[in-house]
N, CA, C and O atoms as a DFTB+ gen file, in Angstrom:
780 C
 N C O
     1  1     109.715     119.946      88.028
     2  2     110.132     118.622      88.411
     3  2     109.245     117.602      87.709
     4  3     108.031     117.796      87.637
     5  1     109.811     116.542      87.199
     6  2     109.061     115.515      86.497
     7  2     108.838     114.329      87.416
     8  3     109.768     113.864      88.074
     9  1     107.601     113.837      87.463
    10  2     107.285     112.664      88.269
    11  2     106.974     111.512      87.356
    12  3     106.257     111.673      86.368
    13  1     107.500     110.357      87.671
    14  2     107.196     109.161      86.909
    15  2     105.914     108.550      87.454
    16  3     105.646     108.634      88.652
    17  1     105.129     107.942      86.592
    18  2     103.896     107.302      86.996
    19  2     104.212     105.995      87.698
    20  3     104.981     105.181      87.188
    21  1     103.624     105.794      88.863
    22  2     103.787     104.546      89.595
    23  2     102.750     103.562      89.114
    24  3     101.646     103.949      88.733
    25  1     103.098     102.293      89.130
    26  2     102.184     101.241      88.713
    27  2     101.800     100.438      89.932
    28  3     102.665     100.040      90.713
    29  1     100.528     100.197      90.105
    30  2     100.040      99.404      91.222
    31  2      99.825      97.992      90.741
    32  3      99.217      97.775      89.692
    33  1     100.315      97.033      91.492
    34  2     100.079      95.639      91.167
    35  2      99.315      95.005      92.311
    36  3      99.633      95.235      93.477
    37  1      98.333      94.226      91.993
    38  2      97.573      93.514      92.995
    39  2      97.964      92.053      92.895
    40  3      97.810      91.428      91.846
    41  1      98.475      91.510      93.999
    42  2      98.958      90.142      94.024
    43  2      98.207      89.397      95.115
    44  3      97.900      89.969      96.161
    45  1      97.914      88.153      94.884
    46  2      97.252      87.327      95.891
    47  2      95.764      87.295      95.648
    48  3      95.148      88.329      95.393
    49  1      95.189      86.125      95.724
    50  2      93.785      85.943      95.394
    51  2      92.865      86.736      96.306
    52  3      91.792      87.160      95.876
    53  1      93.258      86.947      97.555
    54  2      92.369      87.592      98.509
    55  2      92.540      89.107      98.574
    56  3      91.808      89.766      99.312
    57  1      93.481      89.679      97.827
    58  2      93.693      91.129      97.867
    59  2      92.457      91.828      97.298
    60  3      91.960      91.436      96.242
    61  1      91.954      92.861      97.987
    62  2      90.762      93.561      97.499
    63  2      91.048      94.375      96.238
    64  3      92.199      94.677      95.922
    65  1      89.987      94.720      95.535
    66  2      90.122      95.600      94.377
    67  2      90.612      96.956      94.861
    68  3      90.257      97.405      95.951
    69  1      91.429      97.601      94.039
    70  2      92.010      98.868      94.467
    71  2      92.212      99.790      93.287
    72  3      92.112      99.382      92.130
    73  1      92.497     101.038      93.599
    74  2      92.847     102.015      92.565
    75  2      93.906     102.940      93.140
    76  3      93.973     103.167      94.347
    77  1      94.728     103.463      92.250
    78  2      95.756     104.416      92.677
    79  2      95.699     105.601      91.724
    80  3      95.641     105.435      90.505
    81  1      95.716     106.783      92.291
    82  2      95.653     107.991      91.476
    83  2      97.038     108.333      90.951
    84  3      98.044     107.844      91.464
    85  1      97.085     109.166      89.939
    86  2      98.363     109.713      89.492
    87  2      98.791     110.806      90.458
    88  3      98.013     111.226      91.314
    89  1     100.020     111.261      90.321
    90  2     100.490     112.364      91.165
    91  2      99.736     113.631      90.798
    92  3      99.539     113.915      89.617
    93  1      99.317     114.385      91.785
    94  2      98.743     115.708      91.544
    95  2      99.581     116.708      92.321
    96  3     100.191     116.375      93.337
    97  1      99.601     117.938      91.827
    98  2     100.418     118.991      92.442
    99  2      99.559     120.185      92.784
   100  3      98.725     120.611      91.985
   101  1      99.762     120.721      93.967
   102  2      99.102     121.953      94.381
   103  2     100.054     122.698      95.304
   104  3     100.450     122.180      96.349
   105  1     100.417     123.903      94.918
   106  2     101.315     124.754      95.713
   107  2     102.630     124.047      96.039
   108  3     103.164     124.192      97.139
   109  1     103.148     123.279      95.074
   110  2     104.428     122.608      95.257
   111  2     104.366     121.308      96.025
   112  3     105.379     120.621      96.159
   113  1     103.183     120.953      96.540
   114  2     103.000     119.692      97.259
   115  2     102.493     118.660      96.263
   116  3     101.505     118.897      95.569
   117  1     103.164     117.518      96.190
   118  2     102.772     116.446      95.283
   119  2     102.125     115.331      96.094
   120  3     102.629     114.954      97.152
   121  1     100.998     114.799      95.593
   122  2     100.319     113.747      96.343
   123  2      99.658     112.757      95.397
   124  3      99.386     113.054      94.234
   125  1      99.412     111.580      95.936
   126  2      98.637     110.547      95.249
   127  2      98.042     109.643      96.299
   128  3      98.481     109.643      97.450
   129  1      97.022     108.854      95.900
   130  2      96.319     108.012      96.857
   131  2      96.119     106.605      96.312
   132  3      95.857     106.409      95.125
   133  1      96.247     105.640      97.200
   134  2      95.863     104.255      96.959
   135  2      94.563     104.059      97.715
   136  3      94.489     104.357      98.907
   137  1      93.528     103.558      97.034
   138  2      92.226     103.348      97.677
   139  2      91.790     101.899      97.503
   140  3      91.947     101.315      96.430
   141  1      91.238     101.325      98.574
   142  2      90.654      99.995      98.488
   143  2      89.652      99.825      99.621
   144  3      89.673     100.570     100.601
   145  1      88.778      98.841      99.476
   146  2      87.773      98.537     100.489
   147  2      87.903      97.068     100.857
   148  3      88.018      96.209      99.982
   149  1      87.886      96.782     102.153
   150  2      87.894      95.405     102.621
   151  2      86.906      95.277     103.776
   152  3      86.093      96.175     103.995
   153  1      86.968      94.172     104.517
   154  2      86.000      93.912     105.596
   155  2      86.011      94.976     106.689
   156  3      85.021      95.131     107.404
   157  1      87.123      95.720     106.829
   158  2      87.181      96.755     107.872
   159  2      86.747      98.128     107.377
   160  3      86.688      99.072     108.166
   161  1      86.441      98.261     106.088
   162  2      85.932      99.529     105.571
   163  2      86.713     100.078     104.398
   164  3      87.446      99.355     103.724
   165  1      86.544     101.370     104.163
   166  2      87.220     102.056     103.060
   167  2      88.588     102.540     103.519
   168  3      88.718     103.180     104.562
   169  1      89.614     102.222     102.717
   170  2      90.997     102.580     103.035
   171  2      91.508     103.613     102.043
   172  3      91.224     103.542     100.848
   173  1      92.260     104.567     102.555
   174  2      92.991     105.526     101.725
   175  2      94.421     105.572     102.253
   176  3      94.651     105.862     103.426
   177  1      95.375     105.283     101.374
   178  2      96.786     105.433     101.723
   179  2      97.276     106.632     100.925
   180  3      97.367     106.576      99.698
   181  1      97.593     107.719     101.626
   182  2      97.926     108.989     100.984
   183  2      99.440     109.230     101.051
   184  3     100.034     109.234     102.130
   185  1     100.045     109.429      99.883
   186  2     101.471     109.740      99.749
   187  2     101.589     111.234      99.486
   188  3     101.025     111.730      98.511
   189  1     102.311     111.961     100.334
   190  2     102.451     113.409     100.179
   191  2     103.930     113.781     100.231
   192  3     104.620     113.503     101.212
   193  1     104.402     114.414      99.157
   194  2     105.755     114.973      99.108
   195  2     105.617     116.480      99.271
   196  3     104.997     117.146      98.443
   197  1     106.196     117.015     100.340
   198  2     106.069     118.446     100.630
   199  2     106.767     119.276      99.561
   200  3     107.606     118.787      98.804
   201  1     106.391     120.534      99.529
   202  2     107.106     121.487      98.682
   203  2     108.540     121.588      99.198
   204  3     108.779     121.487     100.402
   205  1     109.482     121.786      98.296
   206  2     110.873     121.947      98.708
   207  2     111.030     123.283      99.417
   208  3     110.655     124.329      98.887
   209  1     111.585     123.237     100.615
   210  2     111.817     124.462     101.381
   211  2     113.271     124.869     101.191
   212  3     114.175     124.037     101.245
   213  1     113.480     126.160     100.969
   214  2     114.836     126.670     100.752
   215  2     115.153     127.728     101.786
   216  3     114.304     128.534     102.167
   217  1     116.393     127.704     102.226
   218  2     116.860     128.775     103.104
   219  2     118.335     129.009     102.814
   220  3     119.061     128.102     102.409
   221  1     118.751     130.226     103.027
   222  2     120.129     130.597     102.747
   223  2     121.058     129.939     103.754
   224  3     120.821     129.982     104.961
   225  1     122.125     129.325     103.235
   226  2     123.138     128.703     104.080
   227  2     124.327     129.642     104.225
   228  3     124.199     130.853     104.041
   229  1     125.473     129.082     104.554
   230  2     126.689     129.879     104.681
   231  2     127.147     130.345     103.308
   232  3     127.018     129.618     102.323
   233  1     127.680     131.551     103.245
   234  2     128.153     132.094     101.972
   235  2     126.999     132.229     101.001
   236  3     125.946     132.770     101.338
   237  1     127.212     131.728      99.780
   238  2     126.173     131.809      98.750
   239  2     125.354     130.527      98.652
   240  3     124.521     130.399      97.754
   241  1     125.568     129.589      99.544
   242  2     124.883     128.297      99.416
   243  2     123.393     128.415      99.758
   244  3     122.975     129.276     100.531
   245  1     122.613     127.516      99.151
   246  2     121.179     127.440      99.405
   247  2     120.899     126.069     100.008
   248  3     121.230     125.050      99.402
   249  1     120.303     126.032     101.178
   250  2     119.983     124.779     101.856
   251  2     118.535     124.417     101.541
   252  3     117.639     125.254     101.648
   253  1     118.317     123.156     101.149
   254  2     116.979     122.704     100.765
   255  2     116.544     121.543     101.648
   256  3     117.363     120.745     102.105
   257  1     115.237     121.467     101.877
   258  2     114.641     120.397     102.684
   259  2     113.348     119.950     102.023
   260  3     112.659     120.741     101.378
   261  1     113.021     118.653     102.193
   262  2     111.776     118.114     101.661
   263  2     111.366     116.923     102.520
   264  3     112.215     116.263     103.121
   265  1     110.067     116.649     102.577
   266  2     109.536     115.607     103.452
   267  2     108.540     114.726     102.700
   268  3     107.770     115.207     101.868
   269  1     108.570     113.419     103.009
   270  2     107.583     112.456     102.515
   271  2     106.767     111.985     103.708
   272  3     107.325     111.559     104.719
   273  1     105.440     112.062     103.589
   274  2     104.536     111.547     104.617
   275  2     103.562     110.593     103.943
   276  3     102.941     110.939     102.939
   277  1     103.431     109.394     104.495
   278  2     102.478     108.404     103.987
   279  2     101.538     108.078     105.139
   280  3     101.976     107.661     106.211
   281  1     100.243     108.270     104.909
   282  2      99.241     108.067     105.952
   283  2      98.200     107.069     105.476
   284  3      97.659     107.205     104.378
   285  1      97.916     106.058     106.305
   286  2      96.890     105.058     105.989
   287  2      95.681     105.327     106.871
   288  3      95.751     105.231     108.096
   289  1      94.567     105.668     106.221
   290  2      93.310     105.934     106.922
   291  2      92.308     104.829     106.619
   292  3      92.198     104.374     105.481
   293  1      91.577     104.400     107.645
   294  2      90.429     103.507     107.468
   295  2      89.234     104.335     107.908
   296  3      89.039     104.593     109.096
   297  1      88.432     104.748     106.922
   298  2      87.410     105.750     107.212
   299  2      88.126     107.028     107.588
   300  3      88.941     107.528     106.813
   301  1      87.838     107.572     108.771
   302  2      88.525     108.783     109.226
   303  2      89.592     108.479     110.276
   304  3      90.242     109.392     110.786
   305  1      89.773     107.199     110.597
   306  2      90.733     106.804     111.638
   307  2      92.090     106.494     111.008
   308  3      92.184     105.764     110.021
   309  1      93.142     107.067     111.606
   310  2      94.490     106.809     111.123
   311  2      94.965     105.454     111.633
   312  3      94.965     105.200     112.838
   313  1      95.375     104.575     110.695
   314  2      95.894     103.260     111.050
   315  2      97.396     103.333     111.293
   316  3      97.892     102.779     112.273
   317  1      98.126     104.015     110.405
   318  2      99.565     104.240     110.578
   319  2     100.015     105.436     109.769
   320  3      99.325     105.893     108.857
   321  1     101.197     105.938     110.127
   322  2     101.803     107.070     109.426
   323  2     103.308     106.816     109.352
   324  3     103.941     106.448     110.341
   325  1     103.865     107.021     108.155
   326  2     105.320     106.936     107.964
   327  2     105.791     108.312     107.496
   328  3     105.149     108.947     106.659
   329  1     106.909     108.761     108.042
   330  2     107.424     110.084     107.682
   331  2     108.933     109.992     107.559
   332  3     109.602     109.385     108.395
   333  1     109.465     110.605     106.500
   334  2     110.912     110.678     106.322
   335  2     111.228     111.987     105.618
   336  3     110.345     112.617     105.036
   337  1     112.496     112.396     105.673
   338  2     112.822     113.709     105.139
   339  2     114.311     113.817     104.841
   340  3     115.129     113.024     105.308
   341  1     114.624     114.829     104.047
   342  2     116.006     115.278     103.828
   343  2     116.015     116.730     104.268
   344  3     115.189     117.525     103.818
   345  1     116.952     117.082     105.151
   346  2     117.018     118.448     105.657
   347  2     118.396     119.048     105.407
   348  3     119.403     118.342     105.340
   349  1     118.409     120.362     105.274
   350  2     119.649     121.135     105.174
   351  2     120.579     120.587     104.084
   352  3     121.769     120.384     104.322
   353  1     120.027     120.350     102.888
   354  2     120.811     119.801     101.781
   355  2     121.368     120.936     100.937
   356  3     120.619     121.735     100.374
   357  1     122.681     120.995     100.858
   358  2     123.353     122.028     100.080
   359  2     123.579     121.585      98.629
   360  3     123.837     122.417      97.760
   361  1     123.483     120.272      98.369
   362  2     123.801     119.733      97.046
   363  2     122.525     119.288      96.330
   364  3     121.538     120.024      96.317
   365  1     122.532     118.088      95.735
   366  2     121.360     117.583      95.026
   367  2     120.476     116.808      95.993
   368  3     120.884     115.775      96.522
   369  1     119.270     117.305      96.223
   370  2     118.320     116.672      97.125
   371  2     117.504     115.655      96.342
   372  3     116.959     115.977      95.286
   373  1     117.415     114.429      96.849
   374  2     116.592     113.379      96.244
   375  2     115.618     112.863      97.281
   376  3     116.007     112.556      98.408
   377  1     114.359     112.768      96.908
   378  2     113.334     112.149      97.749
   379  2     112.191     111.767      96.815
   380  3     111.467     112.633      96.325
   381  1     112.029     110.457      96.569
   382  2     110.982     110.013      95.659
   383  2     110.545     108.596      95.969
   384  3     111.334     107.774      96.435
   385  1     109.267     108.321      95.702
   386  2     108.728     106.977      95.776
   387  2     109.123     106.293      94.469
   388  3     108.927     106.858      93.394
   389  1     109.680     105.076      94.552
   390  2     110.153     104.398      93.356
   391  2     109.001     103.971      92.457
   392  3     107.978     103.470      92.926
   393  1     109.183     104.174      91.186
   394  2     108.187     103.802      90.194
   395  2     107.888     102.309      90.281
   396  3     108.800     101.485      90.340
   397  1     106.602     101.971      90.288
   398  2     106.186     100.575      90.319
   399  2     106.258      99.921      91.683
   400  3     106.092      98.706      91.787
   401  1     106.504     100.696      92.738
   402  2     106.715     100.067      94.046
   403  2     105.475      99.984      94.923
   404  3     105.466      99.204      95.875
   405  1     104.438     100.747      94.647
   406  2     103.243     100.690      95.488
   407  2     102.508      99.390      95.182
   408  3     102.097      99.148      94.047
   409  1     102.347      98.552      96.215
   410  2     101.729      97.240      96.026
   411  2     100.679      96.992      97.095
   412  3     100.858      97.341      98.262
   413  1      99.585      96.384      96.675
   414  2      98.566      95.902      97.586
   415  2      98.532      94.391      97.405
   416  3      98.277      93.905      96.303
   417  1      98.784      93.649      98.467
   418  2      98.896      92.197      98.386
   419  2      98.152      91.547      99.549
   420  3      97.749      92.217     100.500
   421  1      97.983      90.254      99.455
   422  2      97.601      89.434     100.604
   423  2      98.469      88.187     100.523
   424  3      98.005      87.108     100.154
   425  1      99.725      88.356     100.871
   426  2     100.743      87.327     100.671
   427  2     100.508      86.079     101.510
   428  3     100.881      84.981     101.097
   429  1      99.897      86.230     102.679
   430  2      99.646      85.083     103.543
   431  2      98.192      84.622     103.484
   432  3      97.771      83.796     104.294
   433  1      97.419      85.152     102.527
   434  2      96.022      84.748     102.294
   435  2      95.187      84.708     103.574
   436  3      94.401      83.784     103.782
   437  1      95.365      85.730     104.438
   438  2      94.586      85.768     105.673
   439  2      93.445      86.779     105.628
   440  3      92.771      87.001     106.634
   441  1      93.227      87.391     104.464
   442  2      92.149      88.363     104.321
   443  2      92.503      89.759     104.789
   444  3      91.688      90.673     104.666
   445  1      93.712      89.945     105.329
   446  2      94.172      91.279     105.742
   447  2      95.262      91.713     104.765
   448  3      96.368      91.174     104.799
   449  1      94.966      92.676     103.898
   450  2      95.938      93.048     102.868
   451  2      97.160      93.772     103.431
   452  3      97.115      94.408     104.484
   453  1      98.253      93.644     102.677
   454  2      99.481      94.366     102.999
   455  2      99.662      95.507     101.997
   456  3      99.337      95.371     100.818
   457  1     100.177      96.611     102.478
   458  2     100.536      97.756     101.643
   459  2     102.047      97.884     101.705
   460  3     102.625      97.898     102.792
   461  1     102.696      97.977     100.542
   462  2     104.153      98.150     100.539
   463  2     104.558      99.169      99.482
   464  3     103.841      99.405      98.510
   465  1     105.733      99.767      99.701
   466  2     106.285     100.747      98.773
   467  2     107.759     100.941      99.087
   468  3     108.218     100.654     100.192
   469  1     108.491     101.433      98.096
   470  2     109.907     101.760      98.271
   471  2     110.093     103.233      97.961
   472  3     109.400     103.800      97.117
   473  1     111.042     103.843      98.659
   474  2     111.402     105.216      98.333
   475  2     112.893     105.395      98.566
   476  3     113.524     104.653      99.317
   477  1     113.438     106.415      97.888
   478  2     114.859     106.719      98.077
   479  2     114.998     108.183      98.445
   480  3     114.185     109.031      98.076
   481  1     116.074     108.447      99.197
   482  2     116.296     109.808      99.647
   483  2     117.768     110.033      99.927
   484  3     118.525     109.096     100.180
   485  1     118.152     111.291      99.875
   486  2     119.521     111.640     100.196
   487  2     119.894     113.016      99.701
   488  3     119.114     113.701      99.039
   489  1     121.101     113.398     100.040
   490  2     121.693     114.663      99.629
   491  2     123.106     114.329      99.185
   492  3     123.911     113.844      99.981
   493  1     123.413     114.583      97.928
   494  2     124.734     114.195      97.441
   495  2     125.226     115.149      96.369
   496  3     124.449     115.856      95.728
   497  1     126.539     115.147      96.194
   498  2     127.163     115.986      95.163
   499  2     127.923     115.116      94.167
   500  3     128.729     115.621      93.386
   501  1     127.664     113.804      94.193
   502  2     128.358     112.874      93.296
   503  2     127.371     111.771      92.898
   504  3     126.160     111.959      93.011
   505  1     127.875     110.629      92.435
   506  2     126.995     109.538      92.006
   507  2     126.952     108.404      93.033
   508  3     126.614     107.270      92.691
   509  1     127.288     108.702      94.268
   510  2     127.254     107.669      95.308
   511  2     125.807     107.220      95.553
   512  3     124.865     107.948      95.240
   513  1     125.639     106.011      96.118
   514  2     124.283     105.505      96.376
   515  2     123.490     106.381      97.340
   516  3     124.052     107.036      98.217
   517  1     122.178     106.376      97.156
   518  2     121.229     107.037      98.046
   519  2     120.698     106.020      99.048
   520  3     120.861     104.815      98.852
   521  1     120.076     106.483     100.097
   522  2     119.389     105.602     101.035
   523  2     118.089     105.136     100.389
   524  3     117.368     105.936      99.793
   525  1     117.788     103.840     100.505
   526  2     116.527     103.284     100.004
   527  2     115.869     102.528     101.141
   528  3     116.537     101.845     101.917
   529  1     114.541     102.658     101.234
   530  2     113.779     101.934     102.244
   531  2     112.568     101.282     101.589
   532  3     111.873     101.900     100.783
   533  1     112.328     100.020     101.951
   534  2     111.108      99.328     101.574
   535  2     110.306      99.166     102.855
   536  3     110.791      98.591     103.829
   537  1     109.082      99.673     102.853
   538  2     108.187      99.505     103.994
   539  2     107.022      98.633     103.573
   540  3     106.438      98.833     102.507
   541  1     106.683      97.663     104.412
   542  2     105.541      96.782     104.192
   543  2     104.730      96.785     105.475
   544  3     105.252      96.509     106.555
   545  1     103.442      97.100     105.345
   546  2     102.541      97.142     106.499
   547  2     101.438      96.105     106.322
   548  3     100.823      96.017     105.259
   549  1     101.191      95.323     107.368
   550  2      99.966      94.535     107.458
   551  2      99.239      95.084     108.673
   552  3      99.718      94.956     109.800
   553  1      98.083      95.695     108.447
   554  2      97.452      96.446     109.528
   555  2      98.409      97.550     109.940
   556  3      98.946      98.258     109.089
   557  1      98.626      97.701     111.242
   558  2      99.543      98.738     111.726
   559  2     100.954      98.200     111.950
   560  3     101.829      98.944     112.394
   561  1     101.194      96.924     111.651
   562  2     102.509      96.322     111.862
   563  2     103.417      96.629     110.685
   564  3     103.070      96.379     109.530
   565  1     104.593      97.179     110.998
   566  2     105.536      97.608     109.964
   567  2     106.717      96.643     109.878
   568  3     107.255      96.186     110.887
   569  1     107.100      96.350     108.629
   570  2     108.302      95.575     108.327
   571  2     109.129      96.417     107.362
   572  3     108.568      97.184     106.578
   573  1     110.454      96.288     107.407
   574  2     111.277      97.158     106.559
   575  2     112.551      96.475     106.083
   576  3     113.128      95.636     106.775
   577  1     112.968      96.853     104.898
   578  2     114.322      96.623     104.396
   579  2     114.933      98.006     104.264
   580  3     114.273      98.934     103.797
   581  1     116.189      98.153     104.672
   582  2     116.869      99.443     104.563
   583  2     118.235      99.226     103.935
   584  3     118.972      98.324     104.334
   585  1     118.569     100.050     102.956
   586  2     119.861      99.893     102.299
   587  2     120.185     101.045     101.385
   588  3     119.870     102.200     101.670
   589  1     120.833     100.703     100.259
   590  2     121.326     101.718      99.330
   591  2     120.823     101.460      97.915
   592  3     120.593     100.320      97.512
   593  1     120.661     102.549      97.177
   594  2     120.354     102.422      95.759
   595  2     121.576     101.851      95.041
   596  3     122.697     101.935      95.544
   597  1     121.354     101.279      93.881
   598  2     122.453     100.770      93.059
   599  2     122.701     101.829      92.004
   600  3     121.802     102.169      91.235
   601  1     123.922     102.352      91.966
   602  2     124.257     103.469      91.090
   603  2     125.456     103.142      90.209
   604  3     126.388     102.453      90.623
   605  1     125.407     103.649      89.005
   606  2     126.546     103.519      88.095
   607  2     127.591     104.543      88.512
   608  3     127.332     105.746      88.471
   609  1     128.767     104.079      88.911
   610  2     129.839     104.967      89.364
   611  2     131.006     105.011      88.381
   612  3     131.974     105.740      88.596
   613  1     130.917     104.251      87.328
   614  2     131.933     104.234      86.273
   615  2     131.333     103.562      85.054
   616  3     130.222     103.035      85.120
   617  1     132.044     103.573      83.959
   618  2     131.507     103.009      82.720
   619  2     131.105     101.547      82.884
   620  3     130.085     101.118      82.344
   621  1     131.897     100.786      83.620
   622  2     131.612      99.363      83.825
   623  2     131.543      99.002      85.307
   624  3     131.881      97.883      85.694
   625  1     131.104      99.955      86.139
   626  2     131.110      99.709      87.579
   627  2     129.840     100.250      88.232
   628  3     129.424     101.384      87.995
   629  1     129.235      99.387      89.069
   630  2     128.059      99.771      89.849
   631  2     128.404      99.664      91.332
   632  3     129.220      98.833      91.732
   633  1     127.778     100.510      92.134
   634  2     127.988     100.475      93.584
   635  2     126.634     100.468      94.273
   636  3     125.646     100.960      93.727
   637  1     126.594      99.903      95.483
   638  2     125.369      99.899      96.274
   639  2     124.457      98.737      95.927
   640  3     124.860      97.783      95.261
   641  1     123.218      98.837      96.393
   642  2     122.212      97.808      96.135
   643  2     121.999      96.859      97.300
   644  3     121.087      96.033      97.258
   645  1     122.824      96.956      98.342
   646  2     122.696      96.067      99.495
   647  2     121.600      96.572     100.442
   648  3     121.213      97.739     100.396
   649  1     121.108      95.666     101.303
   650  2     120.091      96.041     102.284
   651  2     120.264      95.220     103.554
   652  3     120.946      94.195     103.574
   653  1     119.618      95.711     104.625
   654  2     119.537      94.976     105.887
   655  2     118.061      94.703     106.155
   656  3     117.195      95.532     105.876
   657  1     117.800      93.523     106.701
   658  2     116.428      93.109     106.997
   659  2     116.082      93.528     108.423
   660  3     116.808      93.212     109.365
   661  1     114.972      94.236     108.570
   662  2     114.481      94.650     109.879
   663  2     114.162      93.409     110.714
   664  3     113.569      92.461     110.200
   665  1     114.547      93.400     111.996
   666  2     114.263      92.241     112.852
   667  2     112.773      91.868     112.912
   668  3     112.449      90.714     113.195
   669  1     111.871      92.806     112.654
   670  2     110.431      92.507     112.691
   671  2     110.067      91.408     111.698
   672  3     109.103      90.674     111.920
   673  1     110.826      91.282     110.602
   674  2     110.539      90.242     109.613
   675  2     110.684      88.839     110.198
   676  3     110.116      87.890     109.657
   677  1     111.439      88.687     111.301
   678  2     111.595      87.372     111.931
   679  2     110.258      86.849     112.455
   680  3     110.058      85.638     112.548
   681  1     109.348      87.752     112.796
   682  2     108.025      87.380     113.303
   683  2     106.969      87.340     112.196
   684  3     105.827      86.957     112.451
   685  1     107.330      87.725     110.986
   686  2     106.371      87.834     109.880
   687  2     106.189      86.488     109.179
   688  3     107.068      85.629     109.249
   689  1     105.059      86.302     108.508
   690  2     104.902      85.120     107.666
   691  2     106.027      85.086     106.615
   692  3     106.429      86.131     106.102
   693  1     106.522      83.906     106.305
   694  2     107.659      83.756     105.385
   695  2     107.475      84.476     104.043
   696  3     108.438      85.056     103.540
   697  1     106.267      84.461     103.442
   698  2     106.123      85.142     102.140
   699  2     106.431      86.643     102.188
   700  3     106.763      87.230     101.158
   701  1     106.326      87.278     103.372
   702  2     106.567      88.714     103.463
   703  2     108.012      89.060     103.109
   704  3     108.251      89.931     102.273
   705  1     108.973      88.388     103.737
   706  2     110.376      88.706     103.473
   707  2     110.777      88.276     102.067
   708  3     111.590      88.942     101.427
   709  1     110.215      87.169     101.579
   710  2     110.517      86.738     100.206
   711  2     110.029      87.777      99.205
   712  3     110.735      88.103      98.250
   713  1     108.821      88.297      99.421
   714  2     108.276      89.339      98.555
   715  2     109.126      90.604      98.620
   716  3     109.438      91.202      97.591
   717  1     109.502      91.011      99.844
   718  2     110.307      92.225     100.017
   719  2     111.650      92.103      99.301
   720  3     112.086      93.043      98.637
   721  1     112.306      90.952      99.431
   722  2     113.584      90.737      98.748
   723  2     113.413      90.774      97.234
   724  3     114.252      91.336      96.530
   725  1     112.332      90.180      96.728
   726  2     112.075      90.189      95.276
   727  2     111.819      91.605      94.777
   728  3     112.286      91.981      93.702
   729  1     111.077      92.390      95.553
   730  2     110.832      93.784      95.181
   731  2     112.144      94.560      95.136
   732  3     112.380      95.331      94.206
   733  1     112.994      94.359      96.133
   734  2     114.282      95.048      96.183
   735  2     115.129      94.679      94.968
   736  3     115.704      95.545      94.308
   737  1     115.193      93.384      94.687
   738  2     115.990      92.928      93.544
   739  2     115.498      93.562      92.251
   740  3     116.299      94.040      91.448
   741  1     114.181      93.567      92.046
   742  2     113.603      94.098      90.816
   743  2     113.725      95.615      90.702
   744  3     114.145      96.126      89.664
   745  1     113.362      96.335      91.760
   746  2     113.241      97.792      91.674
   747  2     114.502      98.562      92.054
   748  3     114.633      99.738      91.717
   749  1     115.426      97.912      92.748
   750  2     116.659      98.594      93.147
   751  2     117.853      98.058      92.380
   752  3     118.597      98.824      91.767
   753  1     118.042      96.729      92.412
   754  2     119.229      96.137      91.803
   755  2     119.117      96.021      90.286
   756  3     119.944      96.566      89.555
   757  1     118.090      95.306      89.813
   758  2     117.954      95.084      88.371
   759  2     117.627      96.360      87.616
   760  3     118.016      96.501      86.457
   761  1     116.923      97.288      88.242
   762  2     116.572      98.553      87.592
   763  2     117.817      99.382      87.247
   764  3     117.780     100.226      86.351
   765  1     118.911      99.133      87.962
   766  2     120.156      99.880      87.704
   767  2     120.897      99.353      86.492
   768  3     121.816     100.005      85.996
   769  1     120.506      98.167      86.001
   770  2     121.185      97.589      84.842
   771  2     122.407      96.792      85.265
   772  3     122.667      96.609      86.454
   773  1     123.146      96.327      84.284
   774  2     124.352      95.549      84.570
   775  2     125.575      96.378      84.264
   776  3     125.502      97.340      83.500
   777  1     126.731      96.005      84.871
   778  2     127.962      96.800      84.677
   779  2     128.446      96.811      83.249
   780  3     129.463      97.435      82.946
């Protein structure tokens, strides 16, 4: 399996210095880490894609499952954990963090950085859109956009790319939802190209 290198962007004057590792593989498990230090200590945000699990389905079919777990640690204390998965997939299993989506920001300039990323997942036997989620965390508070990937379904036709805004964004500083929408437009819609 080939993994694309993710690019970390640091936005906002108050965002701390950070580093992100490349994907590493051990026993079929792929992982990478975002590291930064701020007033609350040393942070590690660990992205782990489990090894693909296979089991025999009905007839000659092979059912596959895979899981993504993202854990944010401050020192040894867990701040938050996000987990998603595709289970019992008989067709093409997709589960990946989108290239260029891991971001460390301080959009509201309050000294508390935000961590955000997008990933897509699904099980399909055609070119229909996959599920896409953008998660943005400030501290342990989660905000999300949920929708579909934009896919080419014909020579001059694209489908998908829409999203719904999580109600939590109504309580968030205005720059959060603006940033999330811009990320979606860039990494989901524009990345698919034009019809």
